[in-house]
N, C-alpha and C positions, 0 to 999 in steps of 0.2 A: 321472340325478341323478349317474352316475359322472363323464360330462363336467364337470357345474358344478362337483363336488370337484376336479376337476384342475385347471379354470381358476382356481377360487380359491388353490389350491396355487402354479399357476404366479406369478399375481398377488404372492402374498406372498414368492415368492423373488425377484422382481422388485424390489418395495420394500424387502426387507431387502439386496438385492445394492447398491440406490442409495445408500440410508443407510449402508453401510459405505464406498462410495467417496466420500461427501460427508464422511465423518467423517475419511477420509484427507487430504481437500483441507484440512480444518480444521487440520491437522498441517503443511501446506504456509503456511498464513497466519499461524500461530505463527514459523514459520521466518523468514519474510518481517520480520514483526515485530522479532522478534530483531535481525536484520541493521541494519535503520532504527535500531533504538534503538543497538547497538553503534556504528555510524557516528558519530552524534551524541555520545555519550559521548567516543570517540575524538578527535574534534574539540574537544571541550571540553578535553580533556586536552593536547592538542596546543595550544591556545590558551595553557593555563598553564604550558606548559614555554617554549614562546617569550617569553612574557614575564616568565620568571624569567631569561632570557637578555640579556645586554646587547647583543649584534650577531645580528640576524636573516639567516640566510643565504637566496638564492634557491632553493636546494635545500630547505630546509624550508617554504618557503611552498608550493612545487610539491607536495611530500608531502602538506600540509595540505589543498590545494585538490583533490588526486586522490582524496580519502576517498570522494566520493560518486560516482565514477566507480568506485572499486573496490567500494564496496555495490553498485552497479548490476550488475557482472560477476556477482558472487555470487548477486543475486537471479534473474539469468537463469539461472546454474545449478541455483538449486532449482526454477525453472518445468521446465527441462529432466529434472530428475531426476523430480519427481512426475508430468509428461505422460508420459515413459516409463513409468511404474508404471501409469497410467491406460490409456495404448495397449495394454497387453498383457491387463490383467485389468478394468478400467473398461468402465461402459454409455455411450451416447450423452451422457444428461443431465451425466453428471459430467465427460465430456470436456469437453461445450459449455462448462458452467461456468470450466473452469480456461483453455479459449481466450479465454472473453471479458475474464477477469481477466489474462493474459496480452497478449493485443493492447491492452487499455485501460491497464494498468500501463507495460509494455516499449515496446509502439508508441507510445503516448501522451508518455512520456517522450522518445523518439528526434525523435518530430515537433515536439514543443514546442522542444526545442536548435535543431534545424536551421530550424525557423519562426522563430525570435525572432534567431538569428544569422545566418542567410543569409538572410532576407528583410526582418523588421519593421525591425531597427535600421540596415541598411544602405539599405534602400528608403524607408523614411519619416523617417527621422533621430529615434526617439524617444530619450528618454532611457535609460539602461540600468537605473536604478530602475524605471522604468514596464516595461521591458521583461521585467526579473524579477520584479517584481510579477503580470504577467499569465501568465508562464509558471508560476508557483507556482499561480494560480488555477485555471490549466488544467489543471495535475496533480492539483490536489484535486478540481476537477469530473468527472475521469476516475475517482478512486477512488469518488466518491458514486453515480456509474453503473453502477459494478461491483457496488457492494453494493445498489443498487437491483434490477438485474436478479438478483443473487441471490437476494433476499428474495422476489423474485415466482417465480423457478423451482421452490425449496423450498417456497414458501407459507409463508414465515416474515415476520409482521406485524410482529414487534419489531425485524427487521433493515432492513425499509422505514421502520418509524417512526424509528430509529435514523440512516438516511439522510438522513431530512427534517429530523429535529434538528440533524443534523451542517451541513446548508446553512443553516438558521437561525442558528446560532452563528457560522458564518464569516462570513456577510452582515452579524452584527452587529459584528463585531471589523473586519470591512472598513470599515465606517462610521465606527467609532471612530477608526481611524488611529491606536491609541499604539503606542508603541515601548517595550520590554523590554532593558534592559542586559544580555546575556549572561555579559560577562567584559570586562576590561581588557587593554591590550597597549601598555605602555610610555606609560601615559596616556590612548588612544585607546580609547572604549568600542567594543566590538563590538555593535551593535543588531539585535535581530529585531521585527519587528511581531506582535503578538498573534494574528493570523489565521495567520501562518505559524508560529509556536509551534504553534497548534491544529493545523494540518496536520502537523508533525511528530509530535505526540501522536497523532494520529490513524493515519499509516503506522506507529508503533511499538506504544504500548501499546493501542491501537485495534485493530490486527492482531491482537496476541495474545490480547486478549480475545474477538474474533472466533473464533478459531480453537477456543479453549477452548469457546467456546460451542456451534459447529458441531459438534465432536465429542460433547460432553455429549447435545446434542438430538438428535446422530443415533444416538447407542448408545440412549438413551432409545426412540426411536421404531422403531429396529430390534426392540429387545426386546419392546415392545408387540404387534409385528407377529407 
């Protein structure tokens, strides 16, 4: 009887620790969403400022085009910070979750850039538009895979269902092929496909909502245990 009670107590402590770690990972998701959202807002502000000027300098274009790279650097920093916290105090499950997200989001982004720029365009001669579309689709797929794995590891049907719904919506937009005018620069439209807009929303608002959901559900499960 004593051993059984000790085992139950140990299992409960492990579950509580796991839920606390996952709740911490939720804060990492929130920061990732905020960084992506801030980067998109900054780009649109940059478009507006450039449109208001009579002449556009090369430096301004370089700064505008470097926003994605700067956002990627900050995302890498966030992953390093949170993985450092989990490395000291987290358990294997929470570490594995963050590793998977890091490999898919960061590694997937690097692989996509290298594959498209160094291999696909130079070796096959495909158009820039096709290569860009393929790269964005691959990045979106990495996020969906990460979401699915997260839902499976923490046994959350809502996250798994959300990942499946995301695939369906993306494929519908991909088949639709319509564009949305984001802004105007000296009479020239800056356009985005609807599936790219959906991908941006997923990586910003979607990540923030995911982080909030993981934190709230983690605390509830931890409290119930």
